[in-house]
C-alpha positions in Angstrom: 22.3 -29.9 -12.4 24.3 -26.7 -12.8 25.0 -24.1 -10.2 25.1 -20.4 -10.9 27.2 -18.1 -8.7 26.7 -14.3 -9.0 29.7 -12.2 -8.0 29.9 -8.7 -6.7 32.5 -7.7 -9.3 33.6 -9.6 -12.5 35.0 -7.0 -14.8 37.8 -8.5 -16.9 38.7 -11.7 -18.8 41.7 -12.3 -16.5 39.4 -12.2 -13.4 36.9 -14.5 -15.1 39.7 -17.0 -16.0 41.0 -16.9 -12.4 37.5 -17.6 -11.0 37.0 -20.5 -13.5 40.4 -22.0 -12.7 39.7 -22.0 -8.9 36.3 -23.6 -9.5 37.8 -26.2 -11.8 40.2 -27.3 -9.0 37.2 -28.7 -7.1 36.8 -32.5 -7.6 33.6 -33.2 -9.6 33.5 -30.0 -11.6 33.4 -30.7 -15.3 33.1 -27.2 -16.8 32.8 -23.5 -15.8 31.3 -20.8 -17.9 31.8 -17.2 -16.8 29.8 -14.2 -18.0 31.2 -10.6 -17.5 27.8 -9.0 -18.4 25.9 -10.9 -15.7 28.9 -11.1 -13.3 28.3 -14.8 -13.0 29.9 -18.2 -13.1 28.0 -21.3 -14.1 29.4 -24.6 -12.8 28.6 -27.8 -14.6 29.3 -31.0 -12.5 30.6 -34.3 -13.8 27.9 -37.0 -14.2 27.0 -38.4 -10.8 29.0 -35.7 -9.0 27.4 -33.8 -6.0 29.1 -30.5 -5.5 29.4 -28.8 -2.1 27.9 -25.2 -2.1 30.4 -24.2 0.5 33.4 -25.5 -1.6 32.1 -23.5 -4.6 31.6 -20.4 -2.5 35.1 -20.7 -1.0 36.7 -21.3 -4.4 35.3 -17.9 -5.6 36.7 -16.3 -2.4 40.1 -17.9 -3.1 40.0 -16.3 -6.5 39.8 -12.9 -4.7 36.1 -12.3 -5.6 33.0 -11.9 -3.4 30.1 -14.2 -4.1 26.7 -12.5 -3.7 24.4 -15.5 -4.5 24.8 -19.2 -5.2 21.9 -21.0 -6.8 22.0 -24.7 -7.5 20.5 -28.1 -6.7 21.2 -27.7 -2.9 19.3 -24.4 -2.8 19.9 -20.7 -3.0 22.4 -19.0 -0.7 23.2 -15.3 -0.1 25.9 -16.0 2.5 28.5 -18.7 2.8 26.7 -22.1 3.0 27.4 -24.3 6.1 27.7 -27.5 3.9 
């Protein structure tokens, strides 16, 4: 079950690579696809992995970007999740 994170700004390939790299640091993340047009990152977990919405949100912040919405198996969040 994938998670899609919409960012306030995602305007260049370098920024997209940085966001993807931070998300890939999270244990259980198999793949990340970024899209400059939709300003989003789609996170695909490894089989049997359960990803923390808070960890994903914070990874985007560590990449210097502001998440606007996180939508995945744990629900939809428009502010930093507590879990």
